[in-house]
LUMSE-476166 format. One record per residue (C-alpha): x, y, z; residue in one letter. Coordinates in steps of 0.02 Angstrom, whole numbers, padded with zeros to 5 digits, always signed. Layout:
<pts>
XYZA;...
</pts>
This chain:
<pts>
-08654+03913-03436X;-08456+03884-03425X;-08376+03736-03480X;-08215+03681-03366X;-08045+03638-03439X;-07886+03565-03354X;-07723+03575-03439X;-07588+03476-03345X;-07437+03375-03349X;-07346+03284-03212X;-07346+03410-03060X;-07425+03555-03134X;-07593+03607-03187X;-07703+03748-03251X;-07901+03739-03229X;-08002+03863-03329X;-08190+03906-03344X;-08232+03934-03529X;-08378+04058-03532X;-08514+04088-03670X;-08449+04254-03681X;-08285+04347-03613X;-08128+04282-03566X;-08085+04114-03484X;-08076+04122-03297X;-07922+04061-03207X;-07994+03935-03067X;-07822+03859-03007X;-07638+03839-03061X;-07515+03717-02979X;-07535+03533-02916X;-07700+03442-02895X;-07809+03559-02992X;-07918+03421-03075X;-08079+03453-02972X;-08076+03629-02952X;-08238+03739-03006X;-08317+03904-02926X;-08462+03851-02807X;-08572+04010-02842X;-08556+04168-02948X;-08470+04336-02882X;-08594+04459-02814X;-08542+04653-02811X;-08565+04795-02693X;-08722+04904-02717X;-08631+05025-02830X;-08573+04897-02941X;-08620+04792-03091X;-08772+04680-03057X;-08665+04532-03129X;-08489+04569-03113X;-08370+04473-03218X;-08258+04346-03140X;-08095+04434-03093X;-07947+04316-03129X;-07960+04314-03305X;-07849+04240-03432X;-07795+04410-03549X;-07946+04512-03483X;-08009+04652-03604X;-08076+04825-03540X;-08240+04912-03567X;-08361+04777-03529X;-08365+04780-03337X;-08178+04726-03309X;-08097+04890-03241X;-07931+04822-03207X;-07765+04833-03325X;-07813+04768-03506X;-07701+04629-03566X;-07785+04671-03736X;-07819+04831-03821X;-07840+04913-03987X;-07959+04997-04102X;-08012+05017-04288X;-07985+05202-04312X;-08053+05247-04134X;-08194+05131-04145X;-08214+04935-04096X;-08101+04964-03942X;-08227+04851-03849X;-08169+04671-03866X;-08280+04531-03806X;-08228+04353-03879X;-08361+04219-03890X;-08392+04039-03930X;-08238+03966-03858X;-08164+03808-03954X;-08033+03689-03888X;-07919+03592-04010X;-07776+03484-03924X;-07786+03383-03765X;-07694+03354-03605X;-07547+03455-03595X;-07552+03554-03752X;-07708+03644-03773X;-07758+03797-03902X;-07919+03894-03869X;-08012+03983-04012X;-08143+04120-04003X;-08216+04264-04103X;-08288+04433-04085X;-08406+04458-04212X;-08425+04642-04189X;-08248+04692-04180X;-08196+04565-04319X;-08058+04491-04215X;-08012+04320-04195X;-07911+04254-04055X;-07798+04091-04026X;-07717+04068-03854X;-07585+03910-03849X;-07563+03845-03674X;-07440+03706-03649X;-07364+03621-03493X;-07204+03523-03498X;-07062+03495-03359X;-07172+03593-03237X;-07179+03751-03328X;-07338+03828-03414X;-07289+03910-03597X;-07426+04035-03661X;-07430+04120-03839X;-07574+04243-03908X;-07615+04260-04104X;-07741+04393-04137X;-07810+04412-04321X;-07906+04542-04398X;-08047+04477-04483X;-08137+04639-04532X;-08113+04760-04695X;-08010+04905-04615X;-07847+04915-04520X;-07849+04862-04335X;-07724+04951-04234X;-07669+04847-04076X;-07604+04953-03932X;-07570+04794-03830X;-07573+04607-03829X;-07502+04510-03690X;-07433+04335-03720X;-07508+04272-03564X;-07590+04307-03382X;-07576+04205-03241X;-07654+04227-03052X;-07568+04231-02889X;-07642+04219-02723X;-07713+04366-02609X;-07606+04411-02454X;-07436+04475-02401X;-07320+04446-02554X;-07145+04505-02604X;-07096+04531-02791X;-06911+04493-02851X;-06865+04585-03001X;-06697+04601-03092X;-06619+04768-03126X;-06447+04856-03156X;-06352+04952-03296X;-06197+04922-03406X;-06079+04838-03293X;-06195+04793-03147X;-06330+04675-03238X;-06437+04550-03149X;-06439+04644-02987X;-06589+04557-02873X;-06707+04678-02803X;-06857+04630-02684X;-07011+04740-02642X;-07163+04713-02540X;-07307+04701-02658X;-07410+04834-02604X;-07453+04952-02758X;-07623+04928-02848X;-07527+04913-03007X;-07342+04864-03018X;-07272+04890-03195X;-07114+04869-03275X;-07095+04938-03463X;-06935+04924-03573X;-06912+05028-03729X;-06729+05006-03777X;-06750+04895-03911X;-06668+04751-03836X;-06697+04647-03678X;-06601+04778-03580X;-06474+04793-03442X;-06604+04880-03315X;-06764+04785-03341X;-06765+04608-03352X;-06917+04531-03421X;-06932+04416-03273X;-07007+04419-03109X;-07042+04311-02953X;-07182+04335-02836X;-07183+04238-02673X;-07275+04222-02515X;-07291+04104-02383X;-07392+03981-02469X;-07352+04006-02659X;-07218+04063-02782X;-07235+04113-02964X;-07089+04135-03077X;-07111+04223-03248X;-07020+04255-03395X;-07043+04327-03565X;-06942+04257-03710X;-06926+04411-03802X;-06780+04505-03856X;-06854+04685-03893X;-06974+04806-03804X;-07074+04725-03669X;-07189+04753-03524X;-07228+04653-03371X;-07384+04714-03260X;-07447+04639-03091X;-07633+04704-03066X;-07692+04687-02882X;-07886+04628-02920X;-08030+04683-02820X;-08043+04528-02709X;-07858+04539-02658X;-07788+04423-02786X;-07669+04475-02919X;-07657+04453-03114X;-07486+04449-03181X;-07464+04492-03367X;-07311+04489-03489X;-07291+04533-03659X;-07213+04643-03800X;-07225+04827-03776X;-07284+04915-03941X;-07238+05097-03980X;-07379+05218-04058X;-07457+05134-04211X;-07325+04995-04225X;-07432+04855-04249X;-07567+04888-04370X;-07665+04737-04435X;-07736+04737-04623X;-07875+04627-04662X;-07817+04458-04648X;-07662+04497-04556X;-07623+04423-04392X;-07503+04458-04232X;-07406+04325-04151X;-07351+04360-03985X;-07189+04301-03906X;-07197+04164-03773X;-07209+04187-03590X;-07158+04055-03461X;-07244+04030-03288X;-07172+03924-03165X;-07180+03870-02975X;-06995+03895-02953X;-06851+03975-03051X;-06768+03795-03055X;-06910+03745-03158X;-06888+03889-03281X;-06694+03853-03290X;-06742+03670-03329X;-06866+03723-03468X;-06743+03830-03556X;-06604+03692-03559X;-06743+03587-03654X;-06786+03717-03784X;-06601+03773-03823X;-06542+03704-03992X;-06387+03626-04005X;-06272+03579-04159X;-06296+03392-04174X;-06443+03401-04041X;-06346+03388-03890X;-06237+03501-03793X;-06050+03457-03779X;-05951+03500-03628X;-05932+03700-03637X;-05761+03729-03705X;-05637+03834-03595X;-05620+03988-03683X;-05504+04126-03717X;-05577+04295-03780X;-05452+04431-03852X;-05547+04585-03814X;-05452+04640-03645X;-05294+04561-03694X;-05273+04656-03854X;-05418+04775-03881X;-05398+04847-04076X;-05207+04808-04079X;-05197+04644-04197X;-05031+04576-04250X;-05035+04400-04313X;-04871+04354-04221X;-04927+04409-04063X;-05106+04317-04079X;-05020+04157-04124X;-04905+04180-03981X;-05064+04195-03865X;-05142+04046-03942X;-04983+03948-03901X;-04988+04015-03716X;-05182+03962-03709X;-05167+03798-03770X;-05024+03763-03655X;-05140+03823-03501X;-05294+03698-03569X;-05394+03820-03668X;-05508+03742-03791X;-05575+03894-03885X;-05498+04050-03953X;-05612+04194-03982X;-05542+04344-04100X;-05641+04497-04031X;-05661+04665-04116X;-05542+04744-04222X;-05493+04622-04368X;-05603+04708-04513X;-05614+04855-04606X;-05491+04999-04539X;-05540+04952-04372X;-05419+05040-04262X;-05536+05102-04129X;-05729+05104-04101X;-05763+05256-04206X;-05742+05182-04377X;-05784+05032-04508X;-05925+04947-04410X;-06032+04871-04549X;-05867+04844-04662X;-05860+04652-04639X;-05702+04604-04741X;-05546+04564-04658X;-05415+04700-04627X;-05268+04655-04761X;-05158+04778-04652X;-05169+04659-04496X;-05207+04494-04604X;-05126+04501-04767X;-05187+04314-04794X;-05349+04336-04709X;-05409+04243-04561X;-05378+04076-04619X;-05196+04077-04572X;-05242+04111-04383X;-05392+04003-04395X;-05289+03849-04463X;-05152+03903-04327X;-05277+03893-04185X;-05359+03738-04254X;-05176+03652-04260X;-05160+03678-04077X;-05324+03580-04047X;-05431+03721-04014X;-05588+03796-04091X;-05583+03953-04175X;-05713+04110-04138X;-05741+04271-04209X;-05837+04437-04157X;-05970+04516-04259X;-06088+04662-04226X;-06209+04636-04372X;-06348+04760-04326X;-06249+04911-04301X;-06150+05036-04418X;-06020+05173-04393X;-06055+05336-04497X;-05870+05328-04533X;-05884+05178-04647X;-05888+05131-04814X;-06054+05042-04798X;-06134+05200-04723X;-06052+05309-04855X;-06124+05194-04990X;-06305+05156-04904X;-06342+05297-04787X;-06522+05264-04796X;-06495+05086-04722X;-06484+05155-04552X;-06636+05182-04430X;-06646+05378-04434X;-06798+05491-04414X;-06836+05598-04562X;-06803+05788-04525X;-06715+05736-04346X;-06533+05709-04305X;-06517+05526-04250X;-06422+05519-04082X;-06268+05413-04087X;-06217+05286-03970X;-06046+05231-03940X;-06019+05309-04119X;-06154+05197-04199X;-06315+05196-04285X;-06434+05054-04301X;-06459+04958-04471X;-06630+04928-04522X;-06643+04746-04529X;-06823+04739-04591X;-06764+04794-04764X;-06721+04637-04850X;-06573+04714-04948X;-06498+04748-04785X;-06514+04576-04698X;-06465+04501-04867X;-06296+04602-04862X;-06266+04567-04687X;-06282+04384-04710X;-06178+04379-04864X;-06029+04458-04791X;-06047+04341-04625X;-06069+04188-04732X;-05922+04222-04841X;-05797+04243-04683X;-05869+04098-04586X;-05838+03982-04730X;-05664+04048-04779X;-05594+04046-04604X;-05688+03884-04550X;-05755+03978-04396X;-05820+03862-04255X;-05914+04000-04149X;-05954+04189-04167X;-05983+04304-04022X;-06130+04416-04090X;-06129+04578-04012X;-06268+04721-04002X;-06182+04882-03922X;-06322+05006-03910X;-06505+05034-03877X;-06613+05071-04023X;-06657+05256-04046X;-06742+05323-04144X;-06844+05151-04184X;-06908+05213-04354X;-06903+05176-04529X;-06880+05300-04669X;-07067+05330-04669X;-07073+05375-04500X;-07155+05217-04421X;-07098+05132-04276X;-07015+04963-04313X;-06942+04887-04145X;-07064+04743-04151X;-07023+04694-04338X;-06831+04731-04305X;-06839+04602-04181X;-06903+04474-04288X;-06791+04522-04419X;-06649+04503-04300X;-06717+04320-04267X;-06729+04283-04438X;-06550+04320-04478X;-06487+04220-04336X;-06588+04074-04396X;-06529+04103-04573X;-06341+04097-04517X;-06383+03945-04417X;-06460+03857-04566X;-06304+03890-04672X;-06189+03845-04529X;-06271+03703-04429X;-06115+03681-04332X;-06086+03850-04277X;-06115+03890-04096X;-06160+04079-04057X;-06151+04190-03893X;-06267+04321-03866X;-06181+04483-03806X;-06243+04660-03805X;-06123+04760-03712X;-06123+04632-03590X;-06297+04562-03525X;-06410+04691-03631X;-06490+04550-03729X;-06515+04390-03623X;-06683+04309-03631X;-06765+04145-03684X;-06806+04205-03856X;-06635+04240-03906X;-06564+04086-03803X;-06672+03970-03908X;-06557+04016-04046X;-06390+04044-03959X;-06278+03940-03843X;-06208+04064-03711X;-06218+04231-03661X;-06102+04359-03592X;-06160+04414-03421X;-06074+04575-03414X;-05930+04679-03480X;-05874+04700-03310X;-05755+04561-03271X;-05712+04609-03094X;-05730+04451-02988X;-05813+04546-02829X;-05935+04636-02941X;-05973+04458-03031X;-06024+04382-02876X;-06188+04476-02879X;-06207+04473-03072X;-06191+04304-03072X;-06300+04264-02937X;-06443+04353-03014X;-06414+04282-03172X;-06412+04102-03123X;-06580+04134-03048X;-06644+04118-03218X;-06513+04035-03340X;-06420+03887-03310X;-06228+03914-03252X;-06159+03821-03414X;-06214+03959-03528X;-06159+04099-03423X;-05994+04172-03497X;-05878+04201-03348X;-05684+04236-03372X;-05534+04273-03270X;-05468+04436-03315X;-05318+04534-03281X;-05271+04622-03105X;-05305+04773-03088X;-05467+04745-03180X;-05495+04851-03332X;-05662+04918-03285X;-05644+04952-03102X;-05443+04955-03068X;-05476+04836-02915X;-05335+04720-02875X;-05396+04530-02833X;-05300+04378-02818X;-05292+04260-02958X;-05367+04114-02856X;-05521+04226-02813X;-05548+04276-02989X;-05538+04094-03056X;-05648+04026-02911X;-05794+04152-02956X;-05785+04101-03130X;-05761+03916-03109X;-05943+03847-03111X;-05999+03936-03257X;-05946+03943-03445X;-05765+03962-03386X;-05637+04070-03481X;-05497+04186-03490X;-05507+04376-03538X;-05324+04429-03550X;-05161+04404-03629X;-05094+04243-03540X;-04929+04291-03585X;-04928+04439-03458X;-04933+04294-03313X;-04776+04264-03220X;-04736+04068-03225X;-04809+04050-03055X;-04982+04136-03101X;-04985+04024-03261X;-04965+03859-03166X;-05098+03925-03050X;-05215+03957-03194X;-05177+03797-03284X;-05221+03712-03114X;-05388+03803-03093X;-05429+03753-03284X;-05395+03577-03255X;-05505+03589-03103X;-05642+03667-03198X;-05633+03521-03328X;-05631+03402-03192X;-05787+03443-03121X;-05877+03528-03258X;-05996+03396-03292X;-06061+03401-03117X;-06059+03594-03110X;-06158+03609-03266X;-06275+03468-03233X;-06469+03480-03165X;-06394+03458-02986X;-06324+03642-02980X;-06374+03745-02833X;-06356+03922-02755X;-06401+04003-02578X;-06442+04175-02538X;-06279+04267-02479X;-06264+04301-02291X;-06155+04432-02224X;-06052+04441-02380X;-06041+04253-02396X;-06087+04174-02561X;-06123+03992-02590X;-06156+03891-02739X;-06094+03728-02825X;-06180+03547-02866X;-06197+03398-02798X;-06231+03209-02851X;-06256+03050-02733X;-06068+03030-02701X;-05994+03209-02737X;-06036+03392-02676X;-05943+03539-02742X;-05962+03682-02631X;-05889+03852-02687X;-05873+03989-02541X;-05833+04165-02585X;-05813+04292-02454X;-05853+04465-02536X;-05833+04614-02410X;-05769+04604-02228X;-05902+04507-02123X;-06001+04604-01997X;-06016+04440-01877X;-05869+04384-01771X;-05884+04209-01839X;-05978+04138-02000X;-06141+04040-01980X;-06119+03863-02009X;-06109+03810-02189X;-06283+03712-02231X;-06327+03648-02394X;-06501+03617-02460X;-06567+03442-02421X;-06625+03405-02602X;-06442+03411-02659X;-06372+03286-02511X;-06383+03104-02527X;-06399+03011-02373X;-06242+02943-02292X;-06080+02995-02225X;-05974+03128-02296X;-05798+03208-02275X;-05714+03339-02370X;-05590+03264-02488X;-05509+03416-02570X;-05491+03604-02561X;-05441+03729-02685X;-05344+03827-02668X;-05242+03712-02562X;-05201+03850-02426X;-05374+03956-02415X;-05359+04132-02346X;-05437+04099-02173X;-05426+04233-02044X;-05403+04103-01907X;-05443+03922-01873X;-05444+03796-01755X;-05348+03626-01742X;-05522+03541-01766X;-05557+03653-01922X;-05390+03600-01997X;-05434+03426-01975X;-05613+03449-02048X;-05541+03541-02198X;-05401+03394-02214X;-05526+03263-02227X;-05497+03192-02051X;-05676+03230-01983X;-05838+03137-02065X;-06008+03189-02034X;-06173+03136-02089X;-06287+03203-02215X;-06409+03258-02080X;-06263+03360-01995X;-06236+03438-02171X;-06417+03484-02192X;-06460+03538-02017X;-06321+03588-01914X;-06194+03640-02046X;-06000+03639-02054X;-05908+03758-01950X;-05791+03839-02072X;-05661+03962-02030X;-05694+04148-02076X;-05629+04192-02242X;-05528+04355-02292X;-05621+04470-02388X;-05609+04444-02575X;-05561+04258-02567X;-05639+04098-02564X;-05628+03913-02558X;-05689+03768-02668X;-05743+03607-02560X;-05744+03441-02643X;-05858+03330-02515X;-05851+03136-02543X;-05981+03015-02487X;-05893+02881-02392X;-06036+02763-02328X;-06226+02731-02330X;-06234+02760-02140X;
</pts>
């Protein structure tokens, strides 16, 4: 006979039935699950099992009557592949519960940690080998969740370098939908995230893991679906010796992406325990590339400080003999040709201007043309007897070797201390191939954990250091790495028109204040597209705002304009970076996002391509973000938006001469003029009365 268990906190709960033998059955997920129980047992067809197992199982195993996609699989030299846990025990209570069980025949023990906070369920799994021989684990998902039967849409996030976080929507019709990533990092093309939606339900899923992953949606025989997420293993990668255990990453399940974003905010670890206002950043990459000259950099720092920049980050090119991307990666000592006195003079100069000083590293990679590789060629991941493919003229260092991680930490620690570095940009510019050690065994899983350990070690030694996760743009962005870092670089493409869609997808999963978005040069360095400074600044305004160019290349009018945008960002960032941020689906090339509190609404409207319609739809805001009362438009930026044409009534509206009710703003909307392509406007609305 099954026992019933409810795990709940606030508005979210999970109801389970724990059998005497077999995996727990999920009965309900959502609100008001306290009195949920199956009325009668299932029956199968004539040709089915006499006593079929429940279908919506938590982490189902195969071979004992469950014919769907198994969430846990493995064997002991070809045997003990049948896994059937029994005698479930419960520790913990309320919203934080751990389930324990064992399989006496396969000699495996399992623990499933389930906790609910801030309307998000977090799941982790541990499997341990209680037998004498090696148990090879082929698959172990971090968690499973059910989704109701009926028509449904699956949203995933795809892309490539320079086109990350593209939103893809498909009708969920396949018997098995699966997303596997083998790149050794979170990837540009296959985010460990998905959203299922139907008329009556939404399920948002994210796996907090920075290595290989798999997401699967299995259609059950009764029409419901099981969603699984976990680490993807290479062949023979996880072999548990006697007494050894595998610990999965965490997977997060929620009924909205907004809940996921809020949960990530609560799990991020900030120096001092609290996030300070995100400093406006100048990053030197597109302004300098490898041409580092100290007088030029100090002059750029002067120009940046005059604009209101608060953080100066020195990108690639400061170490070894690094004049291009073909050499010196791994030689983490300051280039005496470019910096005869080390980095401290530049850092001191930047600090003297009132800005923070940041520095670029790529600790996990190595150029074959480097002193480190010549001294330790065996430190790179290489397949014996096979030629290792280069990517961006790089190989990957084997961080699982203690001497390698120790060397990297020692080099980084010395530089961070000598130059009083406030933040670092931690880059990873290639996929892992081949993912092997010297013995020919796969090690992506261990490499990912070794990366986490190195990150943790650096943060422990430098508790006030902030870290940006960059991976040739958005190639390593997930809750695993973001629990240890403080922002991420969404894409190496800084073209504002491309960034509209990149940032829209990114902010579905991540809070805007940790998404790096910079104003870059025109023409853009990646696309050669020319865009106005107003449009470039407006698109970056709501995120972790920055500059990606040499500000001295701007003329006097452009510098004044950029200074105004930086000032506007600083004035609005507490609101834009708070819990009240919103974004809407784009319509006819028009994007809308912003934030609101009870007295102020900031609505950012950007028109990408030319509209198809003769006039835009009224601008309506989500009701949850609008306080009751009467409102007016108090300010616009730029002061003269690029409207195609507008009426006298629209001019009066934009100049604050027309008030409107909150109901109008929600239901009817504001009839704004049509914007020219590749332009936008920031509307600042103020509440002027209760009713």
